[in-house]
C-alpha positions as MATLAB code, in Angstrom:
seq = 'MENFYVFIMMCILLILLPGPDTAIATKNTFSVGKRGGLQTMLGTCCALLIHTTAAVLGLSAIIVKSALLFSIFKYVGAVYLIYLGIKTLWGLRNKEVAATDEMNSENKYESKSCFKQGFLTNLLNPKVAVFFLTFLPQFVNPGHDTFLPFLLMGATYTILTALWFFFYIYLLNQISAFMKKPRTQMVFEGITGTILIGFGLKLAMEKAHH';
ca = [
      93.033  -77.743    9.152;
      92.888  -81.416    8.170;
      91.755  -83.324    5.066;
      90.750  -80.290    2.995;
      90.258  -82.419   -0.129;
      87.955  -84.765    1.795;
      86.043  -81.693    2.972;
      85.615  -80.556   -0.643;
      84.323  -83.981   -1.721;
      81.846  -84.051    1.177;
      80.679  -80.535    0.298;
      80.033  -81.536   -3.312;
      77.976  -84.547   -2.234;
      75.951  -82.457    0.223;
      75.367  -79.656   -2.293;
      74.087  -82.135   -4.888;
      71.401  -83.356   -2.480;
      68.169  -81.515   -3.373;
      66.702  -79.286   -0.677;
      64.682  -76.072   -0.267;
      67.412  -73.995   -1.970;
      67.291  -76.246   -5.047;
      63.487  -76.130   -5.124;
      63.440  -72.315   -5.029;
      66.176  -71.992   -7.669;
      64.356  -74.462   -9.931;
      61.010  -72.730   -9.573;
      62.418  -69.267  -10.230;
      64.493  -70.407  -13.215;
      61.474  -71.935  -14.919;
      58.984  -69.221  -13.988;
      61.208  -66.136  -14.367;
      64.141  -67.313  -16.476;
      67.912  -67.617  -16.117;
      68.114  -64.172  -14.543;
      65.680  -65.206  -11.825;
      67.638  -68.394  -11.140;
      70.934  -66.514  -10.869;
      69.394  -63.945   -8.527;
      68.110  -66.794   -6.374;
      71.607  -68.321   -6.344;
      73.100  -64.972   -5.306;
      70.624  -64.707   -2.437;
      71.458  -68.236   -1.274;
      75.206  -67.538   -1.357;
      74.819  -64.276    0.581;
      72.909  -66.184    3.266;
      75.668  -68.832    3.363;
      78.250  -66.109    3.971;
      76.171  -64.871    6.902;
      76.009  -68.436    8.273;
      79.796  -68.636    7.863;
      80.281  -65.387    9.763;
      77.909  -66.583   12.490;
      79.835  -69.850   12.829;
      83.164  -67.998   13.014;
      81.854  -65.663   15.712;
      80.218  -68.489   17.648;
      76.662  -67.265   17.138;
      75.578  -70.498   15.490;
      76.588  -72.422   18.607;
      74.332  -70.176   20.692;
      71.409  -70.729   18.306;
      71.900  -74.507   18.267;
      72.208  -74.741   22.072;
      69.268  -72.436   22.780;
      65.977  -74.277   22.342;
      64.101  -70.958   22.135;
      66.306  -69.394   19.448;
      66.415  -72.642   17.487;
      62.619  -72.875   17.610;
      62.195  -69.255   16.499;
      64.440  -69.767   13.470;
      62.870  -73.135   12.759;
      59.257  -71.985   12.764;
      59.879  -68.711   10.938;
      61.782  -70.645    8.253;
      59.091  -73.326    8.073;
      56.298  -70.756    7.766;
      58.208  -68.968    5.001;
      58.680  -72.175    2.991;
      55.019  -73.112    3.433;
      54.052  -69.567    2.398;
      56.105  -69.865   -0.806;
      54.564  -73.277   -1.516;
      51.001  -72.040   -0.997;
      51.742  -68.896   -3.038;
      52.975  -71.085   -5.907;
      49.900  -73.344   -5.755;
      47.535  -70.382   -5.380;
      49.023  -68.807   -8.493;
      47.863  -71.833  -10.496;
      44.208  -70.955   -9.844;
      44.316  -67.739  -11.823;
      47.028  -68.761  -14.265;
      45.974  -68.081  -17.832;
      47.786  -68.274  -21.122;
      49.227  -64.762  -21.463;
      50.703  -62.973  -24.427;
      54.479  -62.915  -24.681;
      54.769  -59.233  -23.753;
      52.555  -59.732  -20.689;
      54.647  -62.661  -19.557;
      57.846  -60.664  -19.980;
      56.540  -57.752  -17.915;
      55.361  -60.168  -15.228;
      58.750  -61.870  -15.178;
      60.513  -58.532  -14.676;
      58.329  -57.927  -11.659;
      58.775  -61.441  -10.277;
      62.551  -61.402  -10.728;
      62.853  -58.690   -8.081;
      61.794  -61.144   -5.379;
      64.057  -64.028   -6.495;
      67.072  -62.781   -4.539;
      64.930  -62.340   -1.429;
      63.455  -65.832   -1.754;
      66.872  -67.469   -2.123;
      68.291  -65.390    0.732;
      65.494  -65.965    3.250;
      65.035  -69.647    2.423;
      68.664  -70.346    3.325;
      69.052  -67.805    6.148;
      65.925  -68.944    8.023;
      66.881  -72.627    7.854;
      68.404  -73.532   11.258;
      69.587  -76.830    9.795;
      72.239  -74.832    7.923;
      73.506  -73.447   11.248;
      73.512  -76.980   12.670;
      75.405  -78.174    9.596;
      78.121  -75.543    9.993;
      78.547  -76.300   13.704;
      78.638  -80.093   13.365;
      80.317  -80.551    9.977;
      83.083  -77.933    9.929;
      84.742  -78.842   13.276;
      85.448  -82.346   11.977;
      88.113  -80.860    9.700;
      89.843  -78.651   12.275;
      92.826  -79.649   14.406;
      91.771  -80.026   18.064;
      93.021  -77.224   20.288;
      93.824  -74.876   17.409;
      92.223  -71.542   16.550;
      89.115  -72.086   14.397;
      88.703  -68.563   12.996;
      90.615  -68.918    9.718;
      89.747  -72.606    9.091;
      86.011  -71.909    9.566;
      86.289  -68.863    7.313;
      88.084  -70.857    4.612;
      85.645  -73.768    4.770;
      82.595  -71.516    4.768;
      83.906  -69.588    1.769;
      84.759  -72.855   -0.017;
      81.268  -74.256    0.596;
      79.702  -71.015   -0.678;
      81.852  -70.971   -3.838;
      81.084  -74.645   -4.575;
      77.376  -73.941   -4.064;
      77.536  -71.015   -6.493;
      79.361  -73.108   -9.121;
      76.843  -75.938   -8.858;
      73.808  -73.660   -9.058;
      75.313  -71.746  -11.988;
      75.730  -75.031  -13.881;
      72.310  -76.301  -12.737;
      70.510  -73.085  -13.727;
      72.254  -73.092  -17.114;
      70.979  -76.628  -17.762;
      67.452  -75.706  -16.675;
      67.512  -72.703  -18.973;
      68.373  -74.974  -21.920;
      65.116  -76.893  -21.511;
      63.068  -73.799  -20.632;
      61.297  -73.824  -24.007;
      59.622  -77.112  -23.095;
      59.047  -76.052  -19.493;
      57.427  -72.758  -20.491;
      54.545  -74.530  -22.215;
      51.487  -73.549  -20.129;
      50.454  -77.106  -19.226;
      54.020  -78.208  -18.408;
      54.581  -75.126  -16.257;
      51.333  -75.616  -14.364;
      52.195  -79.244  -13.572;
      55.731  -78.287  -12.538;
      54.632  -75.384  -10.337;
      52.060  -77.619   -8.682;
      54.752  -80.175   -7.871;
      57.191  -77.485   -6.685;
      54.582  -75.813   -4.481;
      53.789  -79.154   -2.853;
      57.509  -79.882   -2.321;
      58.067  -76.466   -0.686;
      55.174  -77.063    1.694;
      56.649  -80.507    2.452;
      60.054  -78.988    3.215;
      58.366  -76.430    5.470;
      56.464  -79.094    7.421;
      59.616  -81.222    7.703;
      61.561  -78.243    9.037;
      58.806  -77.443   11.535;
      59.109  -80.953   12.991;
      62.912  -80.749   13.240;
      64.175  -81.097   16.813;
      66.957  -79.028   18.306;
      70.276  -80.841   18.900;
      71.874  -80.475   22.307;
];
């Protein structure tokens, strides 16, 4: 394996770029709380480990090279993101100022789906598979076995992602008092819902790489 420190720096830059995973983690942290954000992060990291395993076993290469499989993942992922966006916007219609105990009971219910949202958002994004197949090989010695290097890089990327989201969620939780004001939350959820739909439409128009 070559230039591991360069790989780490590139990972950090890529992780800091906002995407669907960041949008979901942000939404769930503000709407459910720190617990919801951490569950979302855990779901995202579990999906990354599956992508790592798929890359190690060569499954990602099959998905990227197969137009049909790529399209299936792409459209299912896009529909899921659009569904989450519409669900967020639809929730604004019936959103009323609730008592604290009602909000807490609702948050306990909502937190159960945070892991699933983080997991599916990342797992159903074929761009992650493309990333692993195009980015990781650049740091492997030509002609050498890729099993351990891919495993190490995938684990490193997952750990860095977890560290960033843990820090990010902690910061969001610090300003949650302001964000939990009904009007602020409605504006934020409206913006987040629109962004999720935008990510879904962008993913749907993504072309397979051959």
